[in-house]
C-alpha positions in Angstrom: 0.0 0.0 0.0 1.5 3.4 -1.0 2.3 5.7 1.9 -0.4 8.3 0.9 -3.1 5.6 1.0 -1.8 4.5 4.4 -2.0 8.1 5.7 -5.5 8.6 4.4 -6.8 5.2 5.7 -5.4 5.9 9.2 -6.7 9.5 9.2 -10.2 8.7 7.9 -10.8 5.7 10.1 -10.7 8.1 13.1 -13.4 10.2 11.6 -17.1 9.9 12.7 -18.2 11.1 9.3 -16.5 12.3 6.1 -18.2 14.8 3.8 -17.7 14.6 0.1 -18.7 17.2 -2.5 -19.6 14.8 -5.3 -20.6 11.1 -5.8 -17.2 10.5 -7.4 -15.3 11.8 -4.4 -17.7 9.8 -2.1 -17.1 6.6 -4.1 -13.3 7.2 -4.0 -13.4 7.6 -0.2 -15.1 4.3 0.2 -11.9 2.5 -0.6 -10.6 3.8 2.8 -13.4 2.1 4.6 -14.9 5.3 6.1 -18.4 6.6 6.4 -18.6 9.1 3.6 -21.7 11.2 2.9 -22.2 13.3 -0.3 -23.4 16.8 0.2 -23.2 18.4 -3.3 -22.1 22.1 -3.3 -21.8 21.9 0.5 -25.5 22.3 1.2 -28.5 20.2 1.8 -31.6 22.0 0.4 -34.5 22.0 2.9 -37.5 24.0 3.9 -37.3 26.0 7.2 -39.0 24.0 9.9 -39.2 26.7 12.5 -39.0 30.4 13.0 -35.4 29.8 14.1 -34.6 28.8 10.6 -36.2 31.8 8.9 -33.0 33.8 9.0 -30.7 33.6 5.9 -27.0 33.8 6.6 -24.1 33.6 4.2 -20.7 32.6 5.5 -17.5 32.6 3.4 -14.5 31.1 5.0 -12.1 31.4 2.1 -10.0 34.3 0.9 -10.9 36.8 -1.9 -8.3 37.2 -4.6 -8.7 39.8 -7.3 -9.4 38.0 -10.5 -9.4 34.5 -9.0 -12.2 34.3 -6.4 -14.8 37.0 -7.1 -18.0 37.5 -5.0 -19.8 39.2 -7.9 -21.8 36.1 -8.7 -22.9 35.6 -5.1 -24.0 39.3 -4.9 -25.8 39.0 -8.3 -27.7 35.8 -7.1 -28.7 37.6 -3.8 -29.9 40.6 -5.8 -32.0 38.3 -8.0 -33.5 36.6 -5.0 -34.4 40.0 -3.5 -35.8 41.3 -6.8 -38.1 38.3 -7.2 -39.2 38.4 -3.6 -37.7 35.0 -2.9 -35.6 36.4 -0.1 -36.8 39.1 2.4 -34.4 42.0 3.2 -34.2 42.5 7.0 
């Protein structure tokens, strides 16, 4: 077994759950005998179940680099949601 596979197997077996961004990545993780769950695009679409879930929050944990990672598309999508009354401005 190559060293990298050994590292991944020993690291992932200690995890309670491993999140994958696609079925392909999830399938690849299965070879390490871990519990992998696919959440495409990092979200699970759902309807709010209580007033607590009515608030819409956006969190970005990366870095913004001019010309590489641009928030314009996010702001455009939010503008469209507000324009079509699919999101309430608070």
